[in-house]
C-alpha positions in Angstrom: 0.0 0.0 0.0 1.5 3.4 -1.0 1.6 6.4 1.3 -0.9 8.1 -1.0 -3.3 5.1 -0.8 -2.9 5.1 3.0 -3.8 8.7 3.3 -6.8 8.3 1.0 -8.0 5.4 3.1 -7.7 7.6 6.2 -10.3 10.0 4.9 -12.9 7.2 4.4 -12.8 5.3 7.7 -16.2 5.1 9.2 -17.7 4.6 12.7 -19.4 1.7 14.5 -22.8 0.2 15.0 -24.7 -1.0 18.1 -24.9 -4.2 20.1 -26.8 -5.5 23.1 -25.0 -6.1 26.4 -23.6 -9.5 27.1 -25.5 -11.9 29.3 -24.5 -15.0 31.3 -23.6 -16.1 34.8 -21.3 -14.0 36.8 -20.4 -13.3 40.4 -21.6 -10.2 42.2 -19.8 -6.9 41.6 -16.9 -6.4 44.0 -17.1 -3.6 46.5 -15.2 -0.5 45.5 -11.8 0.1 47.1 -12.0 1.8 50.5 -9.2 4.2 49.7 -7.5 5.0 46.4 -4.1 6.5 45.8 -3.9 9.9 44.0 -5.1 9.8 40.5 -2.6 9.3 37.6 -4.9 11.2 35.2 -2.5 14.1 34.6 -2.0 15.0 31.0 1.1 13.3 29.5 3.7 14.8 27.2 3.0 14.2 23.6 5.6 13.6 20.9 5.8 15.4 17.6 4.4 13.3 14.8 6.7 11.8 12.2 7.0 14.1 9.2 7.9 13.3 5.5 11.6 12.7 5.2 11.9 12.1 9.0 14.3 9.6 10.6 13.1 6.3 12.0 15.2 4.1 14.4 14.5 0.4 14.2 15.1 -1.3 17.5 14.9 -4.8 19.0 14.7 -4.6 22.8 13.4 -8.1 23.2 13.7 -11.1 20.9 15.6 -11.0 17.5 13.6 -10.2 14.4 14.0 -12.1 11.1 16.9 -10.6 9.2 15.1 -10.6 5.9 12.1 -8.9 7.5 14.5 -6.2 8.9 15.7 -5.5 5.4 12.2 -5.4 4.0 11.2 -2.9 6.7 14.2 -0.7 6.0 13.5 -0.7 2.2 9.8 -0.1 2.8 10.4 2.9 4.9 13.1 4.3 2.6 10.7 3.8 -0.3 8.3 6.1 1.5 11.0 8.8 1.8 12.1 8.2 5.4 15.6 7.9 6.6 16.3 4.8 8.6 18.8 3.9 11.4 19.0 0.2 12.4 20.1 -0.4 16.0 23.4 -2.3 16.2 22.0 -5.2 18.2 19.1 -6.0 15.8 20.9 -8.8 14.1 22.6 -10.1 17.3 21.3 -13.3 18.9 21.8 -14.4 22.5 19.5 -17.4 22.8 15.9 -16.0 22.6 17.2 -12.4 23.0 18.4 -9.9 20.5 21.8 -9.6 22.2 22.9 -9.3 25.8 20.8 -7.1 28.2 23.4 -4.3 28.2 23.6 -4.2 24.4 19.8 -4.1 24.0 19.4 -1.4 26.6 22.3 0.7 25.2 20.9 0.5 21.7 17.4 1.4 22.9 18.7 4.4 24.9 20.9 5.5 21.9 17.8 5.9 19.8 16.2 8.2 22.4 19.3 10.3 22.8 20.0 10.6 19.1 18.9 14.1 18.0 18.5 13.0 14.4 15.9 10.3 15.3 12.2 11.4 15.1 10.5 8.0 15.8 11.4 4.7 17.2 9.8 1.5 15.8 10.1 -1.8 17.5 10.8 -4.6 15.1 9.6 -7.5 17.3 8.2 -8.5 20.6 8.9 -12.0 22.0 10.7 -11.9 25.4 13.3 -9.9 27.2 12.1 -6.4 27.9 11.6 -6.9 31.6 15.3 -7.7 32.0 16.4 -4.3 30.7 14.0 -2.0 32.5 16.5 -1.3 35.4 19.1 -0.4 32.8 17.1 2.4 31.2 17.4 6.1 31.8 13.9 7.5 31.9 15.1 11.1 32.4 16.8 10.9 29.0 13.5 9.5 27.5 11.5 12.3 29.2 13.8 14.9 27.8 13.5 13.6 24.2 9.8 12.8 23.5 9.5 10.8 20.3 7.0 8.5 18.6 7.6 5.0 20.0 5.7 2.0 18.8 5.4 -1.7 19.5 3.2 -4.3 21.3 3.3 -7.7 23.0 6.5 -7.9 25.1 7.0 -4.1 24.3 4.1 -3.6 26.7 6.6 -3.5 29.5 8.4 -0.5 27.9 5.2 1.3 27.3 4.1 1.0 31.0 7.6 1.9 32.3 7.7 5.0 30.1 4.2 5.9 31.1 5.1 5.7 34.8 8.5 7.3 34.7 8.5 9.7 31.7 4.8 10.5 31.4 5.1 10.2 27.6 2.5 9.2 25.1 3.6 6.0 23.3 1.8 3.7 20.8 0.6 0.1 21.3 1.1 -0.7 17.6 2.1 -3.6 15.3 5.7 -4.5 15.4 7.1 -3.6 12.0 8.9 -6.7 10.9 5.4 -7.9 10.1 3.8 -4.7 8.9 6.2 -2.3 7.1 8.2 -4.7 5.0 6.1 -4.6 1.9 3.8 -7.5 2.9 1.1 -7.8 0.2 -1.3 -9.4 2.7 -1.2 -6.4 5.1 -4.7 -5.3 6.1 -5.5 -1.7 5.3 -7.1 -1.2 8.7 -3.9 -2.2 10.6 -1.7 -0.1 8.3 -3.8 3.0 7.9 -4.7 3.4 11.6 -1.1 3.2 12.5 -0.1 6.0 10.1 -3.3 8.0 11.0 -1.9 8.5 14.5 1.9 8.9 14.1 2.2 10.7 10.7 1.9 14.5 10.6 0.2 14.9 7.2 -2.6 12.5 8.3 -3.9 15.3 10.6 -4.7 17.4 7.5 -7.6 17.1 5.1 -7.2 17.1 1.3 -7.2 20.9 1.4 -4.4 21.0 4.0 -6.7 22.1 6.9 -6.4 20.6 10.4 -8.8 17.8 11.0 -10.9 18.1 14.2 -9.1 16.7 17.3 -9.7 13.1 18.3 -10.4 9.9 16.5 -13.2 7.3 16.4 -11.7 3.8 16.0 -13.1 1.4 13.5 -15.2 -1.6 14.3 -13.7 -4.5 12.5 -15.4 -7.9 13.0 -13.9 -10.0 10.2 -11.6 -11.7 12.8 -14.1 -11.8 15.7 -17.2 -10.3 17.2 -17.2 -7.1 19.2 -19.9 -6.9 21.9 -20.7 -5.2 25.2 -20.0 -7.4 28.2 -21.1 -4.6 30.6 -23.1 -1.6 29.3 -22.3 2.0 29.9 -19.9 4.8 29.0 -16.7 6.0 30.6 -13.9 8.5 30.0 -10.3 7.9 31.1 -6.7 7.8 29.9 -5.7 4.7 27.9 -3.3 2.1 29.4 -2.9 -1.6 29.2 -1.4 -4.0 26.6 -0.4 -7.7 26.8 -2.0 -9.3 29.8 0.9 -11.6 30.6 3.3 -8.6 30.7 1.0 -6.5 32.8 0.6 -9.4 35.3 4.4 -9.9 35.4 5.0 -6.3 36.5 2.5 -6.2 39.4 4.4 -5.1 42.5 7.3 -3.6 40.6 8.1 0.1 39.9 6.9 -0.4 36.4 3.5 -1.8 37.2 0.4 -0.5 35.4 -1.3 2.4 37.1 -5.0 1.8 36.8 -6.7 4.7 38.6 -9.5 6.1 36.5 -8.0 4.6 33.3 -9.6 2.8 30.3 -7.7 -0.5 30.5 -7.2 -2.5 27.3 -6.0 -6.1 27.4 -4.9 -8.7 24.8 -2.9 -11.9 24.7 -1.9 -14.8 22.5 -1.4 -18.6 22.9 -2.6 -18.8 26.5 -5.1 -21.4 27.7 -8.2 -20.1 29.6 -6.8 -21.2 33.0 -3.7 -19.1 32.4 -5.8 -16.1 31.4 -7.8 -16.8 34.6 -4.6 -16.8 36.7 -3.4 -13.5 35.2 -6.7 -11.8 35.7 -6.8 -13.1 39.3 -3.4 -11.4 39.8 -4.8 -8.1 38.6 -7.9 -8.5 40.8 -5.8 -9.4 43.9 -3.6 -6.3 43.3 -6.7 -4.1 43.2 -6.3 -3.2 39.5 -9.7 -4.3 38.4 -11.5 -2.2 41.1 -9.8 1.0 40.2 -10.3 1.4 36.4 -13.1 3.4 34.7 -13.7 0.9 32.0 -12.2 -2.2 30.2 -11.5 -3.0 26.6 -10.9 -6.7 26.0 -9.0 -7.1 22.7 -8.6 -10.2 20.6 -7.1 -13.1 22.6 -5.7 -15.1 19.7 -5.2 -18.8 19.9 -6.4 -18.8 23.6 -8.9 -21.7 23.3 -8.7 -24.7 25.7 -6.7 -27.6 24.4 -9.3 -29.9 26.0 -12.6 -27.9 26.1 -14.4 -30.7 28.1 -12.1 -30.1 31.1 -11.8 -26.3 30.9 -13.8 -23.2 31.3 -14.2 -21.3 28.0 -12.5 -18.0 27.6 -15.9 -16.3 27.5 -16.8 -17.9 30.9 -13.5 -16.6 32.3 -14.3 -13.1 31.1 -17.9 -13.3 32.4 -16.6 -14.3 35.8 -14.2 -11.4 36.2 -16.1 -8.6 34.4 -19.8 -9.2 34.0 -20.6 -7.9 37.5 -18.4 -4.8 37.3 -19.9 -1.3 37.8 -18.2 0.1 34.7 -18.4 -0.6 30.9 -16.6 -3.6 29.4 -16.2 -4.1 25.7 -15.2 -7.6 24.5 -13.5 -8.4 21.2 -12.0 -4.9 20.2 -9.6 -5.3 17.3 -6.3 -5.0 19.0 -3.7 -7.7 19.8 -2.1 -10.6 17.9 -4.5 -10.4 15.0 -4.4 -9.0 11.4 -6.6 -6.0 12.4 -4.4 -4.8 15.2 -5.5 -1.2 15.7 -3.0 1.2 17.2 -3.8 2.6 20.6 -2.0 5.5 22.3 -1.0 5.3 25.9 -2.0 8.1 28.2 -4.5 9.7 25.8 -7.9 10.7 27.0 -10.5 8.3 25.5 -14.2 7.6 25.7 -15.5 4.0 25.9 -19.1 3.5 24.9 -19.8 -0.2 25.3 -23.4 0.0 24.2 -22.4 1.6 20.9 -19.3 -0.7 20.8 -17.0 2.3 20.2 -13.7 3.6 21.5 -13.0 7.3 20.7 -9.9 9.4 21.3 -11.0 12.8 22.7 -7.6 14.4 21.9 -4.8 14.0 19.4 -2.0 11.7 20.6 0.8 13.9 19.1 1.8 17.5 19.5 0.6 19.6 16.6 1.3 23.2 15.7 
């Protein structure tokens, strides 16, 4: 898809329809927390959008990407007029890691400190981000706000940056799979990424600023989207991969839920594992303190033996059907072809009845 085609698509994206609330057995709603810590709803710092001819750093802070995919990404970006810098550890391999911890952390920090770099794109998720969190300098990141993208294991970086640099970052497809000239790339995934991080996408065909905010598309080819709990809520977006969020509970990098719209996704986990991770969030008080929940696509999370397992829907019903806030199930984000980009820290409105998620402000700093 060419840049011109992407921008044309951006002007045609439509809204969503309506659905009835979900039904089914659930436990009673939990009592609200007796005392909540101070809200984390302060406005975050927004990065400048990527502009034509800008410089993109390609990083691999977790597992190593496929070398051929790296080259396709580089060529694809350069073909669109961007300059590209590839982090030195990208082609390294240390078991399941893209190099030793120190090398991955140093390469990641170098991209933030480099004044020529305008945006930082993660090439792959996998595993390994948690290991480098203590090696990062969040003051450097805070002083150099830039577009930063990725998902899956990259969730840990998003949450750490949100906590310690108060910077908007983007839960977005990793680019070894999406920017390497893949002919099978879905327009929804591609276009909604560029719609948020690319400066010209905030202008109409006449060059005028589009109104602030964004209504995300309802894409159901890969799964149904429905209300598990009705209602409407406003809060700042946070969340990501459930396994990573659960792994950070009790650490300085843990998700801060107060008043937030929490989005969750995962891949390749049996229902009992999803149950365990949600239980961790509940025991930590996370699920009592959010304003609303968006459950994304949980790809390949069916039970291996359904006769001896709860279904994934039953797990979600148990944890969320009795909640006093809206819960939307099946939103197109996660390890699926329609992985819609979501910006951390941006004020959003969740309307479960209408099955919509709307940004109430732009996620980047515009003139």
